[in-house]
C-alpha positions in Angstrom: 0.5 0.2 -0.2 1.6 3.3 -1.2 1.2 6.3 1.3 2.2 9.9 0.7 5.0 11.4 2.2 5.6 15.2 2.4 8.5 17.0 1.4 9.3 18.2 4.8 9.4 14.5 6.3 12.8 14.6 7.9 13.4 10.8 6.5 13.8 12.6 3.1 15.5 15.7 4.1 19.5 15.8 3.0 21.8 16.4 5.7 24.8 17.8 3.8 22.5 20.9 2.4 22.3 22.4 6.3 25.5 23.9 6.6 25.5 25.4 2.5 22.1 27.3 3.0 24.6 30.0 4.2 26.6 29.8 1.3 29.5 28.8 2.8 31.6 25.5 2.6 33.2 23.7 5.0 36.7 24.5 3.5 35.8 28.4 4.4 35.2 27.8 8.5 37.1 23.6 8.9 36.8 24.7 12.3 33.3 24.9 12.5 32.3 22.3 10.4 34.9 19.0 11.0 34.9 17.4 14.5 38.4 16.4 15.9 39.1 12.9 14.3 38.8 10.3 16.6 40.8 7.5 16.6 38.7 4.1 16.7 39.5 1.8 20.0 40.8 -1.5 18.8 38.7 -4.3 18.6 40.0 -7.6 21.1 38.8 -10.8 21.9 36.8 -11.4 24.9 39.3 -12.7 27.6 36.0 -13.1 30.5 36.8 -10.6 32.5 34.5 -8.0 33.4 36.4 -5.1 32.8 33.8 -2.2 30.8 36.8 -0.3 28.8 37.3 -3.7 27.3 35.9 -3.6 23.7 34.2 -6.2 22.5 33.0 -7.2 19.2 29.1 -7.5 20.3 29.4 -3.9 21.0 29.5 -3.0 17.4 25.8 -2.4 15.5 24.2 -5.7 14.8 23.3 -4.2 11.7 26.6 -3.7 10.0 27.6 -7.6 11.0 24.5 -8.8 9.6 25.3 -6.7 6.4 28.5 -8.0 6.4 27.5 -11.5 7.4 25.1 -11.7 4.9 27.9 -10.7 2.2 29.8 -13.2 3.6 27.0 -15.8 3.5 26.6 -14.7 -0.1 29.6 -14.7 -1.2 30.2 -18.4 -0.1 27.3 -19.7 -1.2 28.0 -18.3 -4.8 31.8 -19.2 -4.5 30.4 -22.6 -3.9 27.8 -22.8 -6.4 30.5 -21.8 -9.1 33.1 -24.2 -7.9 29.7 -26.7 -7.8 28.9 -26.3 -11.4 32.7 -26.3 -12.3 33.2 -29.6 -10.6 30.0 -30.8 -12.5 31.4 -29.8 -15.6 34.5 -31.3 -15.0 32.9 -34.4 -13.6 30.5 -34.3 -16.9 34.0 -34.0 -19.6 35.3 -37.1 -17.6 32.2 -38.7 -18.3 32.5 -38.2 -21.6 36.1 -38.6 -22.1 35.4 -42.2 -20.3 32.4 -42.7 -22.9 34.2 -42.2 -25.7 36.8 -44.5 -24.5 34.4 -47.4 -24.0 33.1 -46.5 -27.6 36.6 -46.8 -28.9 37.1 -50.1 -27.2 33.9 -51.5 -28.2 35.3 -50.5 -31.7 38.0 -52.5 -31.5 36.4 -55.0 -29.6 34.5 -55.2 -32.7 37.2 -55.4 -35.3 38.8 -58.0 -33.6 35.9 -60.5 -33.0 35.7 -60.3 -37.1 38.8 -61.1 -37.3 38.7 -64.0 -34.8 35.8 -64.9 -36.6 37.3 -64.7 -40.1 40.6 -66.6 -38.6 37.8 -69.1 -37.2 36.1 -70.0 -40.2 39.4 -70.1 -42.3 40.8 -72.9 -39.7 37.5 -75.0 -40.2 37.8 -74.6 -43.5 40.8 -76.3 -43.7 40.0 -78.7 -40.8 36.9 -79.9 -42.9 40.1 -80.6 -46.1 42.1 -82.3 -43.9 39.0 -84.5 -42.5 38.2 -85.4 -45.9 41.6 -86.0 -47.2 42.0 -88.0 -44.2 38.8 -90.0 -45.0 40.2 -90.4 -48.6 43.7 -91.2 -47.8 41.9 -94.4 -44.7 40.1 -95.5 -48.1 43.1 -95.8 -49.9 45.3 -97.6 -47.6 42.3 -100.1 -47.2 42.2 -100.7 -50.8 45.7 -101.0 -50.6 45.9 -103.7 -48.3 43.1 -105.2 -49.8 45.4 -105.6 -53.3 48.3 -106.4 -51.0 46.8 -109.1 -49.7 44.7 -110.3 -52.7 48.9 -110.6 -54.3 50.2 -112.6 -51.4 47.1 -114.7 -52.2 47.7 -115.5 -55.4 51.6 -116.1 -55.1 51.0 -118.5 -52.4 48.9 -120.3 -54.8 51.2 -120.2 -57.8 
């Protein structure tokens, strides 16, 4: 819901415009406009003592810490996201390389399998020829043994 804000609202006023209303700048009269610089107290860790002069980190404004904490958390989250994305990218690349290696291996195995099948067919054909030749030689031996036996019988009767 929008509400009307008047131009005289102190939240909308410029805090730096008041000193310049008279036409003077801080450089014209530095003693009036500039306060003495104060050195900040060093931030120390809590020692557990009750010394009131000791500065604790808790004494700093909460908004400063919460803003800084939020930005630190956001920065860590952003870094983690970037890191996770990079890690995922590397993982995908690794997976892609592994898959490519497996495909290459598959192609090599298929080629080797084809060559082995060709060699097997050659050996099986050779084995069949040797068996056929063996069978022929056995039958020829049997025939020759029969002829020899017949000749021996013929010589014995003569």
